[in-house]
C-alpha positions in Angstrom: 76.7 284.8 6.3 78.7 287.6 5.2 79.0 290.6 2.4 80.7 288.4 -0.3 78.1 286.0 -0.1 75.4 288.6 -0.1 77.0 289.7 -3.3 77.7 286.4 -5.3 73.9 286.0 -4.5 72.7 288.9 -6.1 75.6 288.2 -9.0 74.0 284.6 -9.3 70.8 286.0 -10.3 72.4 288.5 -12.9 74.9 290.9 -13.9 74.9 294.4 -12.0 76.6 297.7 -11.5 77.8 298.6 -8.0 74.8 301.2 -7.8 72.4 298.1 -9.1 74.0 295.9 -6.1 73.6 298.6 -3.8 69.8 299.0 -4.5 69.0 296.0 -4.5 71.0 295.2 -1.3 69.6 298.2 0.7 66.1 298.9 -1.0 65.5 295.5 -2.8 64.7 291.9 -2.5 67.8 291.1 -1.0 67.7 293.8 2.1 66.4 291.1 4.5 69.1 288.9 4.1 72.8 290.6 5.4 73.5 294.2 6.5 75.5 295.7 4.1 76.5 299.1 3.5 77.3 301.3 0.5 81.0 301.6 1.4 81.7 298.1 2.1 80.4 297.7 -2.0 83.1 298.9 -3.8 86.2 297.0 -2.0 84.1 293.7 -1.4 83.7 293.5 -5.5 87.5 294.6 -6.1 88.4 291.8 -3.2 85.8 289.2 -5.0 87.1 290.5 -8.8 91.2 289.5 -7.7 90.1 286.2 -6.5 88.6 285.5 -9.6 84.9 285.1 -8.1 83.5 287.7 -10.2 84.5 289.8 -13.8 84.2 293.0 -14.6 83.3 294.8 -18.2 82.7 298.3 -19.1 80.0 299.2 -20.4 79.6 302.5 -22.8 76.6 305.3 -21.5 76.0 308.1 -22.9 77.4 311.6 -22.1 78.4 309.5 -18.7 81.7 307.6 -17.7 81.2 303.7 -18.8 79.6 301.7 -16.0 81.2 299.0 -14.6 79.4 295.9 -14.7 79.9 292.4 -12.7 79.3 288.9 -13.4 79.8 286.0 -11.1 82.6 283.9 -12.8 81.9 279.8 -12.5 84.7 279.9 -9.5 82.4 282.5 -8.0 79.4 280.4 -8.5 81.0 277.4 -6.7 82.4 279.7 -3.6 78.8 280.9 -3.5 77.2 277.4 -3.2 80.2 276.2 -0.7 79.1 279.6 1.5 75.4 278.2 1.2 75.9 274.9 3.0 77.9 276.4 5.6 74.9 276.7 8.4 73.6 280.3 8.7 74.0 282.3 11.7 70.7 282.5 14.0 68.6 285.8 13.1 69.6 288.9 14.7 66.5 290.8 15.8 67.2 294.3 17.5 64.4 296.7 18.1 64.5 300.3 19.3 60.6 299.9 19.7 60.7 297.3 22.0 63.2 298.7 24.3 60.5 302.2 24.1 58.0 299.0 25.1 59.7 297.5 27.8 60.6 301.4 29.4 56.5 302.4 28.7 55.9 303.3 32.2 58.9 306.4 31.8 57.5 307.5 28.9 54.2 309.3 28.1 51.3 308.0 26.5 51.3 310.1 23.7 55.1 308.5 23.1 53.8 305.1 23.1 50.9 305.7 20.7 53.2 307.9 18.1 55.2 304.5 18.5 52.7 302.4 18.4 51.5 304.0 15.3 54.5 304.2 13.5 55.4 301.1 13.7 52.2 299.9 12.6 52.9 302.4 9.3 56.4 300.4 8.6 54.6 297.0 9.1 52.3 297.9 6.4 55.2 299.6 4.3 57.4 296.5 4.8 53.9 294.1 4.4 53.5 296.0 0.7 56.9 295.8 -0.4 56.8 292.2 0.2 54.0 291.5 -1.8 55.2 293.7 -4.3 58.4 291.3 -4.8 56.1 288.2 -4.8 53.7 289.9 -7.5 57.4 290.7 -9.7 59.0 287.3 -9.3 57.5 283.6 -10.0 61.1 282.2 -8.6 59.4 279.1 -6.9 62.2 279.7 -3.7 61.5 283.4 -4.0 57.7 282.5 -3.7 58.5 280.6 -0.6 60.7 283.2 1.2 57.7 286.0 0.4 55.1 283.9 1.7 57.1 283.3 5.2 58.0 287.2 5.1 54.3 288.0 4.6 53.1 285.7 7.2 55.6 286.9 9.8 54.8 290.6 9.0 50.9 290.0 8.7 51.2 288.4 12.4 53.6 291.3 13.5 50.9 293.8 12.7 48.2 291.9 13.9 49.5 291.6 17.2 50.5 295.3 17.5 46.9 296.3 16.5 45.5 293.8 19.1 47.5 294.6 22.1 48.3 298.4 21.2 45.7 299.4 24.6 47.9 296.9 26.7 51.3 299.0 25.9 49.5 302.0 26.0 48.1 301.2 29.5 51.9 300.7 30.9 52.3 304.1 29.4 53.5 306.9 32.2 52.1 310.1 32.0 52.7 313.6 30.1 54.8 314.1 33.4 56.8 311.6 33.5 59.6 313.5 31.7 59.4 316.4 33.5 59.9 314.2 36.6 62.9 312.5 35.3 64.4 315.9 34.5 64.2 316.7 37.9 
């Protein structure tokens, strides 16, 4: 799946401005699917419009320039469904935290402690976000994916809490960094 698929997916649930698409794809419910940069949204919308997969209308705003609002067309919905029938790529998982954990003996206990605490805070924040999404939406498939996300992130958080001491035990000493510099 790609940026076009993600944008068509967002518009499949309702009309949106470029800003609203950005917000949904970077901060909102769609942030978990495909990486997207703000700079790629408008060129992709232009291409989708040129291909007649989306349409655009201007909405007047008081004291501001007109807002462009995009809608998926029938051709866009057909293309989106076609894209959904393609086998999804294997999920990509990259983690700077895991690189740090893999090299724990080269860092200090303080560095590992801070990384674990930050990771736990991130997991708690992500769980809260997913729970908010779940409570805001009664769409059955969205409920299913939020339940899946809650399960995965809860297991991640539980593992971190239950195994923090074993990772801390692998950490080097406070002099590790000084020794590496020599």
